[in-house]
Backbone and ligand atoms as CSV (ligand in chain L), in Angstrom:
chain,resi,resn,atom,element,x,y,z
A,1,UNK,N,N,13.466,186.232,320.409
A,1,UNK,CA,C,14.661,186.823,320.701
A,1,UNK,C,C,15.269,187.584,319.451
A,2,UNK,N,N,15.745,188.739,319.763
A,2,UNK,CA,C,16.343,189.503,318.494
A,2,UNK,C,C,17.604,188.684,318.038
A,3,UNK,N,N,17.639,188.674,316.614
A,3,UNK,CA,C,18.760,188.071,316.033
A,3,UNK,C,C,20.135,188.373,316.747
A,4,UNK,N,N,20.396,189.451,316.947
A,4,UNK,CA,C,21.752,189.921,317.455
A,4,UNK,C,C,22.005,188.938,318.659
A,5,UNK,N,N,21.026,188.684,319.480
A,5,UNK,CA,C,21.108,187.797,320.621
A,5,UNK,C,C,21.243,186.287,320.232
A,6,UNK,N,N,20.443,186.058,319.347
A,6,UNK,CA,C,20.961,184.611,318.861
A,6,UNK,C,C,22.222,184.396,318.410
A,7,UNK,N,N,22.716,185.383,317.723
A,7,UNK,CA,C,24.102,185.288,317.125
A,7,UNK,C,C,25.118,185.443,318.234
A,8,UNK,N,N,25.019,186.444,319.097
A,8,UNK,CA,C,26.009,186.508,320.104
A,8,UNK,C,C,25.971,185.482,321.319
A,9,UNK,N,N,24.776,185.177,321.381
A,9,UNK,CA,C,24.707,184.167,322.633
A,9,UNK,C,C,24.594,182.704,322.076
A,10,UNK,N,N,23.688,182.293,321.272
A,10,UNK,CA,C,23.707,180.911,320.884
A,10,UNK,C,C,24.722,180.537,320.012
A,11,UNK,N,N,25.093,181.217,318.983
A,11,UNK,CA,C,26.170,180.866,318.014
A,11,UNK,C,C,27.566,181.401,318.976
A,12,UNK,N,N,27.374,182.325,319.662
A,12,UNK,CA,C,28.709,182.756,320.273
A,12,UNK,C,C,29.213,181.792,321.380
A,13,UNK,N,N,28.103,180.848,321.951
A,13,UNK,CA,C,28.480,179.984,322.685
A,13,UNK,C,C,29.771,179.040,322.162
A,14,UNK,N,N,29.646,178.817,321.018
A,14,UNK,CA,C,30.719,178.076,320.302
A,14,UNK,C,C,31.614,178.818,319.620
A,15,UNK,N,N,31.259,179.941,318.895
A,15,UNK,CA,C,32.037,180.678,317.953
A,15,UNK,C,C,32.745,181.824,318.752
A,16,UNK,N,N,32.222,182.052,319.926
A,16,UNK,CA,C,33.002,183.206,320.800
A,16,UNK,C,C,31.896,184.421,320.563
A,17,UNK,N,N,31.822,185.135,321.844
A,17,UNK,CA,C,30.993,186.352,321.922
A,17,UNK,C,C,30.961,187.453,320.875
A,18,UNK,N,N,32.282,187.585,320.416
A,18,UNK,CA,C,32.531,188.406,319.262
A,18,UNK,C,C,32.995,187.727,318.027
A,19,UNK,N,N,32.661,186.546,318.056
A,19,UNK,CA,C,32.704,185.650,316.861
A,19,UNK,C,C,34.044,185.415,316.369
A,20,UNK,N,N,35.078,185.611,317.266
A,20,UNK,CA,C,36.434,185.173,316.888
A,20,UNK,C,C,36.928,183.905,317.063
A,21,UNK,N,N,35.945,183.075,317.277
A,21,UNK,CA,C,36.228,181.463,317.447
A,21,UNK,C,C,36.320,180.931,318.709
A,22,UNK,N,N,36.153,179.645,318.810
A,22,UNK,CA,C,36.049,179.095,320.153
A,22,UNK,C,C,36.252,177.529,319.829
A,23,UNK,N,N,35.185,176.984,320.220
A,23,UNK,CA,C,35.029,175.449,319.768
A,23,UNK,C,C,34.928,175.495,318.227
A,24,UNK,N,N,33.998,176.468,317.588
A,24,UNK,CA,C,34.045,176.631,316.352
A,24,UNK,C,C,34.836,177.724,315.738
A,25,UNK,N,N,34.837,177.788,314.333
A,25,UNK,CA,C,35.736,178.672,313.842
A,25,UNK,C,C,35.447,180.157,313.748
A,26,UNK,N,N,36.252,181.152,313.781
A,26,UNK,CA,C,36.144,182.529,313.554
A,26,UNK,C,C,35.117,182.813,312.459
A,27,UNK,N,N,34.143,183.583,312.864
A,27,UNK,CA,C,33.098,183.991,311.941
A,27,UNK,C,C,32.863,185.489,311.852
A,28,UNK,N,N,34.149,186.146,311.958
A,28,UNK,CA,C,34.229,187.569,311.531
A,28,UNK,C,C,34.271,187.827,309.969
A,29,UNK,N,N,33.707,188.888,309.632
A,29,UNK,CA,C,33.722,189.388,308.200
A,29,UNK,C,C,35.084,189.030,307.515
A,30,UNK,N,N,36.205,189.578,308.274
A,30,UNK,CA,C,37.453,189.662,307.527
A,30,UNK,C,C,37.650,188.118,307.127
A,31,UNK,N,N,37.515,187.139,307.976
A,31,UNK,CA,C,38.052,185.811,307.723
A,31,UNK,C,C,36.925,184.968,306.670
A,32,UNK,N,N,35.688,185.506,306.899
A,32,UNK,CA,C,34.691,184.784,305.979
A,32,UNK,C,C,35.022,185.356,304.631
A,33,UNK,N,N,35.139,186.658,304.375
A,33,UNK,CA,C,35.447,187.169,303.028
A,33,UNK,C,C,36.702,186.629,302.353
A,34,UNK,N,N,37.778,186.637,303.394
A,34,UNK,CA,C,39.111,186.133,302.789
A,34,UNK,C,C,38.832,184.818,302.228
A,35,UNK,N,N,37.960,184.102,302.774
A,35,UNK,CA,C,37.783,182.533,302.325
A,35,UNK,C,C,36.694,182.358,301.350
A,36,UNK,N,N,36.297,183.422,301.025
A,36,UNK,CA,C,35.225,183.480,299.703
A,36,UNK,C,C,33.760,183.043,300.051
A,37,UNK,N,N,33.509,183.133,301.335
A,37,UNK,CA,C,32.016,182.721,301.746
A,37,UNK,C,C,30.971,183.698,301.108
A,38,UNK,N,N,29.954,183.057,300.613
A,38,UNK,CA,C,28.763,183.958,300.271
A,38,UNK,C,C,27.626,183.662,301.223
A,39,UNK,N,N,26.658,184.528,301.053
A,39,UNK,CA,C,25.254,184.477,301.847
A,39,UNK,C,C,24.769,183.006,301.727
A,40,UNK,N,N,24.603,182.477,300.454
A,40,UNK,CA,C,24.159,181.339,300.147
A,40,UNK,C,C,24.935,180.069,300.941
A,41,UNK,N,N,26.282,180.120,300.833
A,41,UNK,CA,C,26.956,179.134,301.270
A,41,UNK,C,C,27.027,179.201,302.681
A,42,UNK,N,N,27.044,180.294,303.457
A,42,UNK,CA,C,26.912,180.305,304.863
A,42,UNK,C,C,25.442,179.829,305.379
A,43,UNK,N,N,24.413,180.253,304.559
A,43,UNK,CA,C,23.162,179.809,305.062
A,43,UNK,C,C,23.033,178.208,305.009
A,44,UNK,N,N,23.686,177.860,303.702
A,44,UNK,CA,C,23.484,176.155,303.742
A,44,UNK,C,C,24.396,175.460,304.943
A,45,UNK,N,N,25.276,176.101,305.528
A,45,UNK,CA,C,25.888,175.341,306.685
A,45,UNK,C,C,25.196,175.736,307.891
A,46,UNK,N,N,24.577,176.856,307.963
A,46,UNK,CA,C,23.689,177.284,309.254
A,46,UNK,C,C,22.284,176.358,309.163
A,47,UNK,N,N,21.713,176.122,308.113
A,47,UNK,CA,C,20.642,175.344,307.966
A,47,UNK,C,C,20.788,173.853,308.392
A,48,UNK,N,N,21.994,173.393,307.659
A,48,UNK,CA,C,21.914,171.816,307.953
A,48,UNK,C,C,22.945,171.468,308.949
A,49,UNK,N,N,23.810,172.395,309.358
A,49,UNK,CA,C,25.009,172.173,310.340
A,49,UNK,C,C,26.026,171.107,309.701
A,50,UNK,N,N,26.888,170.786,310.255
A,50,UNK,CA,C,27.997,169.716,309.945
A,50,UNK,C,C,27.946,168.820,311.016
A,51,UNK,N,N,26.904,167.657,310.947
A,51,UNK,CA,C,26.356,166.903,311.873
A,51,UNK,C,C,27.490,165.968,312.409
A,52,UNK,N,N,28.578,165.518,311.875
A,52,UNK,CA,C,29.629,164.794,312.531
A,52,UNK,C,C,30.796,165.749,313.166
A,53,UNK,N,N,30.612,167.048,313.076
A,53,UNK,CA,C,31.492,167.996,313.561
A,53,UNK,C,C,31.222,168.947,314.416
A,54,UNK,N,N,30.185,168.637,315.327
A,54,UNK,CA,C,29.829,169.718,316.319
A,54,UNK,C,C,28.953,170.994,315.949
A,55,UNK,N,N,28.735,171.135,314.806
A,55,UNK,CA,C,28.015,172.317,314.380
A,55,UNK,C,C,26.639,171.906,314.054
A,56,UNK,N,N,25.675,172.247,314.959
A,56,UNK,CA,C,24.279,171.954,314.790
A,56,UNK,C,C,23.657,172.500,313.530
A,57,UNK,N,N,22.507,171.895,313.235
A,57,UNK,CA,C,21.794,172.543,311.975
A,57,UNK,C,C,20.594,173.331,312.814
A,58,UNK,N,N,20.194,174.320,312.014
A,58,UNK,CA,C,19.350,175.420,312.840
A,58,UNK,C,C,17.981,175.338,312.008
A,59,UNK,N,N,17.668,174.511,311.217
A,59,UNK,CA,C,16.484,174.708,310.180
A,59,UNK,C,C,15.251,174.517,311.047
A,60,UNK,N,N,15.166,173.720,312.007
A,60,UNK,CA,C,14.016,173.516,313.032
A,60,UNK,C,C,13.911,174.654,313.902
A,61,UNK,N,N,14.970,175.541,314.112
A,61,UNK,CA,C,14.992,176.453,315.208
A,61,UNK,C,C,14.713,177.741,314.820
A,62,UNK,N,N,15.411,178.146,313.559
A,62,UNK,CA,C,15.445,179.483,312.966
A,62,UNK,C,C,14.623,179.485,311.711
A,63,UNK,N,N,13.866,180.540,311.273
A,63,UNK,CA,C,13.165,180.517,310.051
A,63,UNK,C,C,14.250,180.861,308.960
A,64,UNK,N,N,13.710,180.458,307.732
A,64,UNK,CA,C,14.743,180.723,306.673
A,64,UNK,C,C,15.061,182.108,306.358
A,65,UNK,N,N,13.999,183.103,306.739
A,65,UNK,CA,C,14.508,184.475,306.762
A,65,UNK,C,C,15.570,184.807,307.698
A,66,UNK,N,N,15.354,184.194,308.946
A,66,UNK,CA,C,16.492,184.506,309.869
A,66,UNK,C,C,17.616,183.945,309.527
A,67,UNK,N,N,17.844,182.770,308.933
A,67,UNK,CA,C,19.048,182.201,308.461
A,67,UNK,C,C,19.709,183.120,307.602
A,68,UNK,N,N,18.956,183.582,306.588
A,68,UNK,CA,C,19.437,184.408,305.549
A,68,UNK,C,C,20.062,185.710,306.098
A,69,UNK,N,N,19.240,186.315,307.151
A,69,UNK,CA,C,19.701,187.620,307.725
A,69,UNK,C,C,20.824,187.313,308.558
A,70,UNK,N,N,21.098,186.145,309.166
A,70,UNK,CA,C,22.342,185.946,310.052
A,70,UNK,C,C,23.456,185.639,308.991
A,71,UNK,N,N,23.320,185.078,307.922
A,71,UNK,CA,C,24.312,184.801,306.911
A,71,UNK,C,C,24.799,186.229,306.309
A,72,UNK,N,N,23.855,187.108,305.933
A,72,UNK,CA,C,24.209,188.311,305.374
A,72,UNK,C,C,24.920,189.195,306.480
A,73,UNK,N,N,24.466,189.060,307.729
A,73,UNK,CA,C,24.997,189.712,308.904
A,73,UNK,C,C,26.492,189.494,309.264
A,74,UNK,N,N,26.636,188.183,309.103
A,74,UNK,CA,C,28.066,187.599,309.377
A,74,UNK,C,C,28.968,188.266,308.205
A,75,UNK,N,N,28.534,188.301,307.077
A,75,UNK,CA,C,29.521,188.966,306.178
A,75,UNK,C,C,29.658,190.532,306.381
A,76,UNK,N,N,28.568,191.113,306.628
A,76,UNK,CA,C,28.776,192.634,306.718
A,76,UNK,C,C,28.996,193.126,308.269
A,77,UNK,N,N,29.090,192.126,309.095
A,77,UNK,CA,C,29.630,192.685,310.475
A,77,UNK,C,C,28.665,193.223,311.306
A,78,UNK,N,N,27.359,193.193,311.075
A,78,UNK,CA,C,26.155,193.804,311.629
A,78,UNK,C,C,26.055,193.604,313.199
A,79,UNK,N,N,26.528,192.195,313.376
A,79,UNK,CA,C,26.354,191.794,315.002
A,79,UNK,C,C,27.586,192.150,315.712
A,80,UNK,N,N,28.525,192.803,315.221
A,80,UNK,CA,C,29.857,193.143,315.782
A,80,UNK,C,C,29.823,194.550,316.289
A,81,UNK,N,N,28.887,195.304,315.781
A,81,UNK,CA,C,28.976,196.750,315.954
A,81,UNK,C,C,28.291,196.775,317.546
A,82,UNK,N,N,28.297,198.182,318.128
A,82,UNK,CA,C,27.872,198.220,319.498
A,82,UNK,C,C,26.729,197.472,319.923
A,83,UNK,N,N,26.914,196.820,321.103
A,83,UNK,CA,C,25.810,195.952,321.807
A,83,UNK,C,C,26.323,194.519,321.751
A,84,UNK,N,N,27.265,194.246,320.893
A,84,UNK,CA,C,27.675,192.695,320.853
A,84,UNK,C,C,28.558,192.588,322.268
A,85,UNK,N,N,28.332,191.433,322.718
A,85,UNK,CA,C,29.193,191.247,324.085
A,85,UNK,C,C,30.513,190.855,323.778
A,86,UNK,N,N,31.347,191.173,324.862
A,86,UNK,CA,C,32.823,190.738,324.644
A,86,UNK,C,C,32.919,189.300,324.777
L,1,HEC,C1,C,27.748,173.624,319.740
L,1,HEC,C2,C,28.652,174.355,319.254
L,1,HEC,C3,C,27.977,175.218,317.915
L,1,HEC,C4,C,27.139,176.226,317.848
L,1,HEC,C5,C,26.057,176.541,318.994
L,1,HEC,C6,C,27.080,176.843,316.680
L,1,HEC,N1,N,28.155,176.302,315.971
L,1,HEC,FE1,FE,28.790,176.899,314.039
L,1,HEC,N2,N,30.439,175.425,314.093
L,1,HEC,C7,C,30.650,174.913,315.094
L,1,HEC,C8,C,31.959,173.940,314.876
L,1,HEC,C9,C,32.485,172.976,315.833
L,1,HEC,C10,C,32.161,174.248,313.548
L,1,HEC,C11,C,33.237,173.682,312.618
L,1,HEC,C12,C,32.686,172.385,312.066
L,1,HEC,C13,C,33.778,171.689,311.167
L,1,HEC,O1,O,34.803,171.498,311.606
L,1,HEC,O2,O,33.476,171.601,309.872
L,1,HEC,C14,C,31.052,175.327,312.995
L,1,HEC,C15,C,31.212,175.792,311.614
L,1,HEC,C16,C,30.214,176.892,311.466
L,1,HEC,C17,C,30.418,177.499,310.037
L,1,HEC,C18,C,31.331,177.319,308.849
L,1,HEC,C19,C,32.509,177.953,309.200
L,1,HEC,C20,C,33.803,177.327,308.485
L,1,HEC,O3,O,34.636,178.156,308.214
L,1,HEC,O4,O,33.637,176.070,307.979
L,1,HEC,C21,C,29.354,178.502,310.162
L,1,HEC,C22,C,29.189,179.406,308.955
L,1,HEC,C23,C,28.853,178.429,311.380
L,1,HEC,N3,N,29.304,177.318,312.183
L,1,HEC,C24,C,27.707,179.279,311.842
L,1,HEC,C25,C,27.106,179.282,312.914
L,1,HEC,C26,C,25.904,179.937,313.363
L,1,HEC,C27,C,25.626,181.162,312.583
L,1,HEC,C28,C,25.442,179.574,314.544
L,1,HEC,C29,C,24.348,180.105,315.269
L,1,HEC,C30,C,22.981,180.119,314.558
L,1,HEC,C31,C,26.428,178.509,314.977
L,1,HEC,N4,N,27.243,178.150,314.036
L,1,HEC,C32,C,26.415,177.860,316.133
L,1,HEC,C33,C,30.122,174.897,316.457
L,1,HEC,C34,C,28.828,175.476,316.822
């Protein structure tokens, strides 16, 4: 599955199709940058999740390269340009 679909569909199920938040928090570049998130910090949360707080870990599902690419993409907004679902 292309990464864009993983993000807008799998992550979007909880974070919203345009990542503006739902069950999980807003993951748009503006909010993440405002809060000082880095690629490494995002990758850490995505890899292990927050087990007691409804955020699943993705280490067994996504490769390390995919986790890094998603983290970088959340910060630069590449998943929110044309093609992302509303
Ligand atoms: C089953 C619902 C669910 C799915 C699916 C999900 N998340 Fe989350 N996510 C959450 C929740 C809930 C939180 C907030 C956890 C907390 O309260 O600390 C969260 C937190 C996060 C955070 C930390 C944000 C912050 O400000 O604390 C990141 C980054 C994140 N998710 C990325 C992702 C990515 C990337 C995916 C897809 C690979 C994904 N999530 C899929 C529910 C989900």
